N, C-alpha and C positions, 0 to 999 in steps of 0.2 A: 783229747781231740779239740782242735782249735776251730773256731768259727769267726766270721767277720760280719760287721754291719757296713753296708754300703748304701749310697744314695744314687738313684738312677734317674735319668732325664733331668739332671741337676747341674746348674751352672756353678754351684758352690756346695760345700758341705751343709747339712741341715736344710736342704732344699730337695725338690724332686720326691721320688717315691722310695721309701726305705725298704731294705731287704736284708735278710739273714742268709749268708752263704756258708755252707759246710764244704770246704774244698776236698775233703777226703772222708767220706762217711762210711767206709768199710767197717762192718760189724754192727751197724745200726739196722734194726728192723723197721719195716714200714710203720708199725705201731709207735715205735720210739720217735720216728720222724714226725708223725702227726702230733704226738704229745709235746715235743720240743717246739713245734710251730705254735701250738696253743700257748705255751709258756712264754714265748718271745713276743707274741701279739703283733707281729708284723702282718701286713696283708697277705704276704706269701714268704715262704722260705724255700731255698733250693739246696739239694743234697747231691754232691758229685762223687763219682768213683772212677779212678783211672782205667782206661782201656789199653789195648796193646799199643796203639799208635801214641806217640808222646803228646800229641795235641788233641786227643780224642778222649771224651769222658762220658760215662753214663750219667744221666741227670733225672731227678725226680723232684717235682714241685708240689708243695702243699699249701693250702690256705688253712685257716683255723678250723674249717669245716670239712675239707676233703682234699684228696689228691687230684690235680689237674693233668689232663693229657698234654697240655701245651700252655705256655705263658710267655709274656713278652719281657717285662722288665727284669724278671729273675734270670733269663738267659743272657741278657746284656750285662747285668751286674756280675754274673758268674764269670763270663768271658773276660771282663776287665780285671777281676781278681786273679784269674789264671795268668793273665799277662804279667801282672805285678809279681806273682810268685815264681813263674817259670822261665821268664826270658828278660834279658836286658835290651833286646832289639826295640827299635822304634815302632815297628808294626808286627803283627802276627795274625795267624788264622787258626780258628778253633772249630771243633766239631762236637756238638752235644747231642747225644742219643737219648731222646725221651722215650717213654713206653710206646708211643704211637707215631712219633715224628722225629726225623733227624734234621738238625739245623746247623747251618754254617754261619760263623760269625767272624768278622774282621775287626781287629782292635788296633789302636795306636795310642802311644803316649802323648800327653799334652803337657804344657807347662804346669797345669794344675789338673790332676786326675787323668782320665782316659776317655777316649771316644770309642764306642762299640756300635757296630751295625750288623744286623742279621738279615739273611735272606729267608723270608717266610714262604717263598714259593708262590705259585699262582693262587688267586682267590677263587673260592667256590661260591657262586651266587645262588641263593635259595629263594624261598617264597617272597613274593611281593604282596603286602597286605592291602586289602580293600580299605576304603575310607572308614567304614564303621569299626573294623577291628583296630586300625591304627589309632583312631580317636579313643577307643577304649584303653589301649595301652598308655596313651598320653594322659588320660584322666586318672590312671592308677598312680601317676606321679604328680597330680595336680597341675599338669602342664597343658599348654595349648599347642596342637600340632601345626607345623608349618606345611600347609597344604600344597605348596609349590613343588614339593619333592616327594618321591615315594618312600614309604617305610619298607625296608627289605632285610631279609636274613642274609648275612655274608660271613664267610669263615676263611681264615688262613690257618686253622688248627683248633680254634674255639669258635662256635657259631654265635654271632651277635645279631640281635634285632637292632638295626640302625634306624633310629626314630628321629626324624627332623622335627624340632620344636622351635617356637619363637625365642628370641633373646630373653624376654621376660619369663617365659616358661622354663628356660634352662636355669635362670637365676633362682627361681622359687621352688624348683623341683624337690620333691621328697616322696619316696615310695610309701604308698598308703595301703597296699594290700599285697598278699602273697601272689606270686605270678608263676610258680613252678609249673602248674598244669597248663596254663595258657601258653607259656613258652615251649613246653614239650610238644604242644599241639601244632606248633609251626616250625619245629626243628631247631630251636634256639636255646642257648644256655643262659644268656644275659641280655639285658637291654642297655643300649648305649644311646643316650640322648645327645643330639647334635644341634648346635646353632650353626647352620650351614654357612652363613655369611661371615661369621667370626672364626670359622675353622676351630671351634671349641666344643668340648664335650664333657659328659659326666656319666659315671656308672657306679653301681653298688653291688655288694655281695648278694647272693640269692635271697637272703632274708630281708634285704633292704635296710640293714642296720649300719653297715660300714661302707662308707664311700671310698672308692679307690682314687688314689692321687694321680697316677699316670699309668695308662693301660696299654702296654705294647701290643698285646694280643688283639686289642680293638683297633689300634692305629692302622694296622695293615688292612683290615676290612674297610675302614673308613677311607683310606687312600684309594683302594680299588674302586669303591663306590663312587667317589668324587670323579675319578677318571671316566668311569662308565656313564656318569651324568653329564659329561662334557665340561665340568668345572675346572679340571686340571688336564694337563697334557702328559702323555707317556714320555718318560725319559727326563722330566723336569722335577726337581726336588721342591718340596714345600714343607711347611711346618704346621703342626697341630698343637693346640693348647689344651691343658687340663690342669686341675688342681687349684685353680684360683680361689674357688669357694671354700677351700680348706686352708688357705693361707700358705700353700706350698706350690706356687705357680711352676709349671713344668713345660719343657719344650720337647716335642717329639718330632724328629725329622723323618720324612717319608718320601718315597719315590716308587713309581711303578715303571719298571724297565720296558723297553720295546718288546721284549719277549713275554711280558705280562707278569714277571716275578715282582713281588712286593718287597721293598727294602724298608726297614725301620731301624732308626739309630738315635743315639743321644749320648750326652756326656755322663760319665760315672765318676763319683767321688768316693774314695775309701774313708770311712769314718772311724771304725774301731775294730780291734781284735780282742777276742775273749777265748777262754778255755773252759771246757766242760771238766768237771771233777771226775776222777776214776769211778766213783760210785754210780755216776750217771751213765757213762759209757758201758759199764758192766751190765746194765739192764738190757743192752742189745736191742 
């Protein structure tokens, strides 16, 4: 069984957010997928299995801790690899069916790598935090809240607490306490800190140990929130930044269509191809 290493939201190889893609995982159990993800130590891995339509695949995404119902950079990276493996055409369309969401992705070849863009659908806007609760979340990261803008839960598949902080607060941020219960209380899974003026953000795993380099599942909610705040216009593309504090600056292209659907895209670079030994795949 082959798998690939790809870089997503990356202008070149060894940039952007790394990802392991298993283009045909038939025969692997969920437990094996989880163990392989822990072994590879990427922020996320994605496992694909072909469906009846030639451009449609079932998909499951794992972090080192758990399976996710939806994710951003794994979907884009998987679609780019499918383009590489299955067609010589300049552009193609793909459908990935996750356990709780179906996502359409358009890909095209570039001189170097691929470009992939997904339709995350319309955003769902959740709770707006009062000042005291927003300040408490900011303090959990040692940050100062940017009081000009509201902290709000927004989702296009994964619910994020979008928390505006100052530029200095973003630069110095580090999670200092467990937030699982507090996030559950507001219907969120993760916190995404934002420097609103710079269009830049940061987020961590639930334990606050591993920082994500570039988060496609957060880029959609951020784009929708910025449009709702009057900071951007519907139908106009703009760019979000992430990963600078990890030495892997990443570019996430976003747009909210006139119909309200959120588009998230970026460049994908193929890095390496590897093969699991028979003894591993026999574990199932």
